[in-house]
C-alpha positions, 0 to 999 in steps of 0.5 A: 450495522453489519458490514461484509468484506471480500476477505480474499486479500485479507487472508492471502496477500502479504503486501499491498492489497493484503495490508490495506484489507487488514488495516481497514478492518483493524481500524474500523473495528477498533474505533467502531466496535458496536458494528459487526464486521464479517470476513467472507472467504473460502478459508482462513490463514494466520494473517490477520488472526489478531484482528479476528480476536476482536469480538466484533469481527467474524470469519464466514466461509463462502458457499462451496463451489468453483467461482464461489467468490464471483457467484455466491459471496454476495448472496452469502452476505445477503443471507447474513443480513449485511447492510453493506458489502465492501470489495477491498480490491477492485472487485465485487461479486457478479450475482446478488439476490433481491434482498437490499444491500449497499455495495462499495468497492475500493479501487487502488489504481489503474496502472494496467491501463496507464502502463500496459507494458508491465502486464500481459494482454490477458491480464489487462483485459480481465482487470479492465472488465472486472473493474468496469463491472465493479464500478458500475455495480457499486453504489459508491467507489473508494479511490485511495488517492486523487490520482486514482479518482482522476483515473477512474473518471477518465478510464472507467467513465464513472461520474465524479459524484460516485467516487470518494477519496479515502486515503489509506494508512500503514501498519501500526509497527511504523507508529510504535517505538520498538525496544532498544533491545529489539532495535539492536538485535535487528541491526545485528541480524541484518548487519546494517551499516552505521549510515545508509539509504533505503528502498522498499518495494517489489523489485520490478521495472515500474519501481525503478530501483536501477536509477537509485543504483546508478545514482549512488554509483561512484559514491560510498553511500550504502543502499539497503533494499527490502523487496521481492525480486522479479525478473527485473532484478537481473538488470540491477545485478548485472549493473552492480557486478559491472560497477563492482558495487557488491559491497555497497548494495545489500538486499534483505529477505525475510524481514518482519513488519517490526524489523522493517520499522526498525530499518526505516527508522535507522535509515538516513534517507528513504528513496522511492523513485517509482514511475507510477503508484496508486498511493505509495504506502512506503512513503507514508511508512517512511514519514511515520518513521521520521525518515526524510524521503526522496520520491517522484514528482509523478502520479500520487506520490506528492499527495503521499509525500507532502510539502517537505519530501524531496521530489525528483524526475524518476527518469533522471538518475543524475537528479536522483544522485544530486538530491541523495548527495544533498541530503546525505551531507546535510544532517540539519536539513534531513532533520528539518524535513523529517520533523515537518513531514512527521506533522504532515503524515498525521492525516494518514493516522488510523482514527481520521481514516476510520471516521471517514470510512464509517461516515461513508458506510452510514451515509450509504445506508441512510 
């Protein structure tokens, strides 16, 4: 079987959609090396080059011209006799030849419909048009959570029978054991406190970091934050300054995946009070790291967090505060929940996800 991918995000996105794309190609090529996997894009980058070392994975340059991703990539895949074309980020090419090819699109979330205030009018209109078009063109849609499946049915008016829920996993660094030497180097490099709580993710309104900072105000609990800053960061910086918390809240930059894995494993608690997610990979990363997690009781986060994470109302910083204090002061409870959550998170391991993807590819062409 020949499977073609729109690899724009694979080569050019550092986080969310890029990680999803690279992980998906990595795991299907690892467990099903008998197939051919073709990555279509205008150019390559260093991202994912280890995956391209796999003999079953190839790069293919899209035909030249502006809008080639929209108008030429699909036809390019047909010329290569691909059996399946998989759009990994909510989009599919607009033009196709008559040659048979099955089309799959992964839709991660419809946050721009649920929370329009976080997006410009233009972005909302473009996203909605692209997603609707892809959903109609696709033979099958992959939703990355039950929450996203419900949203696709509600907002894109797609029949349930067309949608498959296939969860995503996380980077292999979180499942590996880093060496003692590397752990020590990472702790020294980032000057990590002996004990701390952790938050990972873009520092933006929807991720709700301010309510964590409010939650630890007046305590001596250190907070480490790893994530790209947006304008929202100014709100947090102002609160930190006003409440003299500069020594309590630390922002890290330039963190590699292996270093991030060490930071997760070193944290006492991972706190992720996002208002809404399509899936919430940081929660999975924490559970694989055996770090107890506090997250929101909204959207898909209970799907990712499982029965032994601790759930909060993301709008209520006092609820966040009480749950942090409870776990901070109870080592046995932290350990118990972390161990149980580690058992739960195995369902997001590479092999079961690769099997589900391959079953879908086979079903669609049979």
